C-alpha positions as YAML, in Angstrom:
chain: A
units: angstrom
residues:
- id: 1
  name: UNK
  ca: [-17.48, -31.98, 14.10]
- id: 2
  name: UNK
  ca: [-19.68, -29.15, 12.68]
- id: 3
  name: UNK
  ca: [-16.95, -26.72, 11.86]
- id: 4
  name: UNK
  ca: [-17.76, -23.99, 9.33]
- id: 5
  name: UNK
  ca: [-15.65, -23.40, 6.26]
- id: 6
  name: UNK
  ca: [-14.42, -20.09, 7.87]
- id: 7
  name: UNK
  ca: [-13.43, -21.95, 11.01]
- id: 8
  name: UNK
  ca: [-11.49, -24.58, 9.07]
- id: 9
  name: UNK
  ca: [-9.62, -21.86, 7.25]
- id: 10
  name: UNK
  ca: [-8.86, -20.09, 10.57]
- id: 11
  name: UNK
  ca: [-7.59, -23.29, 12.15]
- id: 12
  name: UNK
  ca: [-5.37, -23.89, 9.10]
- id: 13
  name: UNK
  ca: [-4.20, -20.32, 9.34]
- id: 14
  name: UNK
  ca: [-3.18, -20.69, 12.89]
- id: 15
  name: UNK
  ca: [-1.34, -23.97, 12.10]
- id: 16
  name: UNK
  ca: [0.68, -22.53, 9.13]
- id: 17
  name: UNK
  ca: [1.39, -19.34, 10.99]
- id: 18
  name: UNK
  ca: [2.76, -21.24, 13.92]
- id: 19
  name: UNK
  ca: [4.68, -23.59, 11.65]
- id: 20
  name: UNK
  ca: [6.39, -20.76, 9.64]
- id: 21
  name: UNK
  ca: [7.19, -18.74, 12.84]
- id: 22
  name: UNK
  ca: [8.75, -21.81, 14.47]
- id: 23
  name: UNK
  ca: [10.81, -22.56, 11.41]
- id: 24
  name: UNK
  ca: [12.01, -19.07, 11.08]
- id: 25
  name: UNK
  ca: [13.08, -19.12, 14.67]
- id: 26
  name: UNK
  ca: [14.89, -22.41, 13.97]
- id: 27
  name: UNK
  ca: [16.65, -21.14, 10.84]
- id: 28
  name: UNK
  ca: [17.79, -18.02, 12.53]
- id: 29
  name: UNK
  ca: [19.21, -19.97, 15.59]
- id: 30
  name: UNK
  ca: [16.67, -18.76, 18.13]
- id: 31
  name: UNK
  ca: [15.52, -22.30, 18.82]
- id: 32
  name: UNK
  ca: [17.73, -25.39, 18.47]
- id: 33
  name: UNK
  ca: [17.50, -29.15, 18.43]
- id: 34
  name: UNK
  ca: [16.45, -31.66, 15.90]
- id: 35
  name: UNK
  ca: [12.69, -31.60, 16.53]
- id: 36
  name: UNK
  ca: [11.96, -28.45, 14.44]
- id: 37
  name: UNK
  ca: [12.93, -30.31, 11.30]
- id: 38
  name: UNK
  ca: [10.00, -32.57, 11.86]
- id: 39
  name: UNK
  ca: [7.43, -29.89, 12.15]
- id: 40
  name: UNK
  ca: [6.87, -29.24, 8.39]
- id: 41
  name: UNK
  ca: [6.41, -33.02, 7.54]
- id: 42
  name: UNK
  ca: [3.98, -33.52, 10.45]
- id: 43
  name: UNK
  ca: [2.02, -30.42, 9.53]
- id: 44
  name: UNK
  ca: [1.90, -31.40, 5.85]
- id: 45
  name: UNK
  ca: [0.80, -35.01, 6.74]
- id: 46
  name: UNK
  ca: [-1.84, -33.91, 9.17]
- id: 47
  name: UNK
  ca: [-3.09, -31.20, 6.78]
- id: 48
  name: UNK
  ca: [-3.30, -33.74, 3.93]
- id: 49
  name: UNK
  ca: [-5.27, -36.05, 6.08]
- id: 50
  name: UNK
  ca: [-7.49, -33.16, 7.12]
- id: 51
  name: UNK
  ca: [-8.40, -32.62, 3.45]
- id: 52
  name: UNK
  ca: [-9.42, -36.17, 3.11]
- id: 53
  name: UNK
  ca: [-11.70, -36.10, 6.05]
- id: 54
  name: UNK
  ca: [-12.98, -32.48, 5.27]
- id: 55
  name: UNK
  ca: [-16.61, -33.51, 4.75]
- id: 56
  name: UNK
  ca: [-16.67, -35.22, 8.22]
- id: 57
  name: UNK
  ca: [-15.01, -32.10, 9.89]
- id: 58
  name: UNK
  ca: [-17.73, -29.96, 8.49]
- id: 59
  name: UNK
  ca: [-20.58, -32.43, 9.15]
- id: 60
  name: UNK
  ca: [-23.96, -30.58, 9.08]
- id: 61
  name: UNK
  ca: [-22.13, -27.24, 8.71]
- id: 62
  name: UNK
  ca: [-20.88, -28.38, 5.23]
- id: 63
  name: UNK
  ca: [-22.06, -26.04, 2.42]
- id: 64
  name: UNK
  ca: [-24.83, -27.51, 0.26]
- id: 65
  name: UNK
  ca: [-22.80, -27.02, -2.97]
- id: 66
  name: UNK
  ca: [-19.62, -28.59, -1.85]
- id: 67
  name: UNK
  ca: [-18.85, -31.45, -4.24]
- id: 68
  name: UNK
  ca: [-16.42, -29.69, -6.56]
- id: 69
  name: UNK
  ca: [-14.54, -28.25, -3.52]
- id: 70
  name: UNK
  ca: [-14.43, -31.66, -1.97]
- id: 71
  name: UNK
  ca: [-12.81, -33.11, -5.13]
- id: 72
  name: UNK
  ca: [-10.23, -30.36, -5.09]
- id: 73
  name: UNK
  ca: [-9.59, -30.86, -1.45]
- id: 74
  name: UNK
  ca: [-8.86, -34.65, -2.13]
- id: 75
  name: UNK
  ca: [-6.17, -33.60, -4.71]
- id: 76
  name: UNK
  ca: [-4.71, -31.09, -2.24]
- id: 77
  name: UNK
  ca: [-4.64, -33.63, 0.46]
- id: 78
  name: UNK
  ca: [-2.92, -36.15, -1.73]
- id: 79
  name: UNK
  ca: [-0.28, -33.61, -2.62]
- id: 80
  name: UNK
  ca: [0.22, -32.52, 0.96]
- id: 81
  name: UNK
  ca: [0.47, -36.01, 2.27]
- id: 82
  name: UNK
  ca: [2.95, -37.01, -0.38]
- id: 83
  name: UNK
  ca: [5.09, -33.95, 0.22]
- id: 84
  name: UNK
  ca: [4.87, -34.59, 3.89]
- id: 85
  name: UNK
  ca: [6.04, -38.12, 3.66]
- id: 86
  name: UNK
  ca: [9.01, -37.17, 1.41]
- id: 87
  name: UNK
  ca: [10.04, -34.39, 3.88]
- id: 88
  name: UNK
  ca: [9.75, -36.81, 6.79]
- id: 89
  name: UNK
  ca: [12.14, -39.20, 5.05]
- id: 90
  name: UNK
  ca: [14.46, -36.21, 4.27]
- id: 91
  name: UNK
  ca: [14.33, -35.18, 7.92]
- id: 92
  name: UNK
  ca: [15.33, -38.70, 9.00]
- id: 93
  name: UNK
  ca: [18.22, -38.71, 6.45]
- id: 94
  name: UNK
  ca: [16.69, -41.33, 4.22]
- id: 95
  name: UNK
  ca: [16.43, -39.25, 1.07]
- id: 96
  name: UNK
  ca: [19.56, -37.35, 0.54]
- id: 97
  name: UNK
  ca: [19.55, -36.84, -3.26]
- id: 98
  name: UNK
  ca: [19.20, -33.14, -4.13]
- id: 99
  name: UNK
  ca: [16.24, -33.86, -6.39]
- id: 100
  name: UNK
  ca: [14.10, -34.77, -3.36]
- id: 101
  name: UNK
  ca: [14.59, -31.18, -2.17]
- id: 102
  name: UNK
  ca: [12.44, -30.02, -5.16]
- id: 103
  name: UNK
  ca: [9.43, -32.12, -4.07]
- id: 104
  name: UNK
  ca: [8.33, -29.50, -1.45]
- id: 105
  name: UNK
  ca: [8.52, -26.49, -3.89]
- id: 106
  name: UNK
  ca: [6.72, -28.50, -6.54]
- id: 107
  name: UNK
  ca: [4.02, -29.48, -3.92]
- id: 108
  name: UNK
  ca: [3.56, -25.86, -2.90]
- id: 109
  name: UNK
  ca: [3.16, -24.87, -6.57]
- id: 110
  name: UNK
  ca: [0.39, -27.65, -7.07]
- id: 111
  name: UNK
  ca: [-1.14, -26.73, -3.84]
- id: 112
  name: UNK
  ca: [-1.20, -23.01, -4.57]
- id: 113
  name: UNK
  ca: [-2.35, -23.77, -8.12]
- id: 114
  name: UNK
  ca: [-5.47, -25.43, -6.80]
- id: 115
  name: UNK
  ca: [-6.36, -22.22, -4.91]
- id: 116
  name: UNK
  ca: [-6.02, -20.25, -8.21]
- id: 117
  name: UNK
  ca: [-8.80, -22.33, -9.67]
- id: 118
  name: UNK
  ca: [-10.61, -23.17, -6.46]
- id: 119
  name: UNK
  ca: [-14.38, -24.03, -6.66]
- id: 120
  name: UNK
  ca: [-16.55, -21.74, -4.50]
- id: 121
  name: UNK
  ca: [-19.57, -22.63, -2.53]
- id: 122
  name: UNK
  ca: [-22.51, -20.28, -1.75]
- id: 123
  name: UNK
  ca: [-21.67, -17.87, 1.07]
- id: 124
  name: UNK
  ca: [-22.88, -14.55, 2.59]
- id: 125
  name: UNK
  ca: [-19.84, -12.86, 0.92]
- id: 126
  name: UNK
  ca: [-20.02, -12.25, -2.84]
- id: 127
  name: UNK
  ca: [-18.33, -15.02, -4.86]
- id: 128
  name: UNK
  ca: [-15.70, -12.54, -6.13]
- id: 129
  name: UNK
  ca: [-14.48, -12.00, -2.50]
- id: 130
  name: UNK
  ca: [-14.10, -15.67, -2.07]
- id: 131
  name: UNK
  ca: [-12.35, -16.03, -5.33]
- id: 132
  name: UNK
  ca: [-9.91, -13.15, -4.76]
- id: 133
  name: UNK
  ca: [-9.05, -14.60, -1.26]
- id: 134
  name: UNK
  ca: [-8.28, -18.01, -2.81]
- id: 135
  name: UNK
  ca: [-6.14, -16.51, -5.69]
- id: 136
  name: UNK
  ca: [-4.19, -14.49, -3.05]
- id: 137
  name: UNK
  ca: [-3.52, -17.77, -1.33]
- id: 138
  name: UNK
  ca: [-2.40, -19.33, -4.49]
- id: 139
  name: UNK
  ca: [-0.01, -16.45, -5.52]
- id: 140
  name: UNK
  ca: [1.56, -16.37, -1.99]
- id: 141
  name: UNK
  ca: [2.17, -20.11, -2.07]
- id: 142
  name: UNK
  ca: [3.74, -19.71, -5.47]
- id: 143
  name: UNK
  ca: [6.20, -17.15, -4.15]
- id: 144
  name: UNK
  ca: [7.02, -19.54, -1.29]
- id: 145
  name: UNK
  ca: [7.62, -22.34, -3.78]
- id: 146
  name: UNK
  ca: [9.90, -20.33, -5.89]
- id: 147
  name: UNK
  ca: [11.94, -19.10, -2.92]
- id: 148
  name: UNK
  ca: [12.16, -22.69, -1.58]
- id: 149
  name: UNK
  ca: [13.36, -23.93, -5.06]
- id: 150
  name: UNK
  ca: [16.02, -21.20, -5.01]
- id: 151
  name: UNK
  ca: [17.08, -22.35, -1.60]
- id: 152
  name: UNK
  ca: [17.35, -26.02, -2.72]
- id: 153
  name: UNK
  ca: [19.07, -25.31, -6.10]
- id: 154
  name: UNK
  ca: [21.35, -22.50, -4.95]
- id: 155
  name: UNK
  ca: [23.34, -24.42, -2.42]
- id: 156
  name: UNK
  ca: [25.56, -22.34, -0.12]
- id: 157
  name: UNK
  ca: [25.03, -19.20, -2.34]
- id: 158
  name: UNK
  ca: [21.32, -19.28, -1.48]
- id: 159
  name: UNK
  ca: [21.60, -19.32, 2.35]
- id: 160
  name: UNK
  ca: [19.10, -16.22, 2.62]
- id: 161
  name: UNK
  ca: [16.37, -18.25, 0.73]
- id: 162
  name: UNK
  ca: [16.40, -20.73, 3.69]
- id: 163
  name: UNK
  ca: [14.61, -18.20, 5.68]
- id: 164
  name: UNK
  ca: [13.15, -16.18, 2.85]
- id: 165
  name: UNK
  ca: [10.73, -18.88, 1.66]
- id: 166
  name: UNK
  ca: [9.22, -19.19, 5.11]
- id: 167
  name: UNK
  ca: [8.10, -15.49, 5.01]
- id: 168
  name: UNK
  ca: [5.46, -15.97, 2.33]
- id: 169
  name: UNK
  ca: [4.43, -19.22, 4.14]
- id: 170
  name: UNK
  ca: [3.89, -17.00, 7.27]
- id: 171
  name: UNK
  ca: [1.96, -14.62, 5.23]
- id: 172
  name: UNK
  ca: [-0.18, -17.55, 3.81]
- id: 173
  name: UNK
  ca: [-1.00, -18.49, 7.36]
- id: 174
  name: UNK
  ca: [-2.06, -14.98, 8.24]
- id: 175
  name: UNK
  ca: [-4.23, -14.73, 5.04]
- id: 176
  name: UNK
  ca: [-6.01, -17.88, 6.16]
- id: 177
  name: UNK
  ca: [-6.52, -16.32, 9.58]
- id: 178
  name: UNK
  ca: [-8.13, -13.35, 7.92]
- id: 179
  name: UNK
  ca: [-10.31, -15.41, 5.61]
- id: 180
  name: UNK
  ca: [-14.03, -14.48, 5.59]
- id: 181
  name: UNK
  ca: [-17.12, -15.83, 3.89]
- id: 182
  name: UNK
  ca: [-19.22, -12.93, 5.28]
- id: 183
  name: UNK
  ca: [-20.49, -14.84, 8.35]
- id: 184
  name: UNK
  ca: [-22.49, -13.56, 11.21]
- id: 185
  name: UNK
  ca: [-19.72, -11.21, 12.49]
- id: 186
  name: UNK
  ca: [-19.61, -9.34, 9.13]
- id: 187
  name: UNK
  ca: [-23.40, -9.26, 8.67]
- id: 188
  name: UNK
  ca: [-23.82, -7.67, 12.11]
- id: 189
  name: UNK
  ca: [-21.09, -5.16, 11.26]
- id: 190
  name: UNK
  ca: [-22.89, -4.22, 7.99]
- id: 191
  name: UNK
  ca: [-26.21, -3.95, 9.67]
- id: 192
  name: UNK
  ca: [-24.70, -1.57, 12.27]
- id: 193
  name: UNK
  ca: [-23.50, 0.78, 9.49]
- id: 194
  name: UNK
  ca: [-26.60, 0.48, 7.51]
- id: 195
  name: UNK
  ca: [-28.27, 3.47, 9.32]
- id: 196
  name: UNK
  ca: [-25.50, 6.00, 8.57]
...
């Protein structure tokens, strides 16, 4: 497909932003119906598959030193796919035991943890910029995971957490939309200010 790493992050950011926004609207009663409960499983399943086919999505635009990241993406993909399947079964009423509610927070912790130790490929931006961005992703997902765990474990007393966990998920999507590797847009911006 020839998508750059930045473009893949931006697409993912748009998807997670849309997901979180739709779920907030559903949890607050602004949109009804049963269909919103299937959004999260579908997004997680698709995102899991995307991580498996990531090298194909990049094609010739794949970074040269991408092997370590590809291995991490396979782990992230497996986690996202497993969580998505469990959430799909929960949405259909097949897994009602309370313990299954903890699969999503655990998956978010693992997914976020991978960002904390994410391998970096060579890019126009300094490696520290890429590292900090990924660590912020990981920290944001950890907050979402803890809030979701509180929602699952707290029962009726934790009603606020049913919405609260979605806010860091929304922030994660926005962070992905702002992700940069110092591409052509930044290079031109820096060059334009070079003469000051």
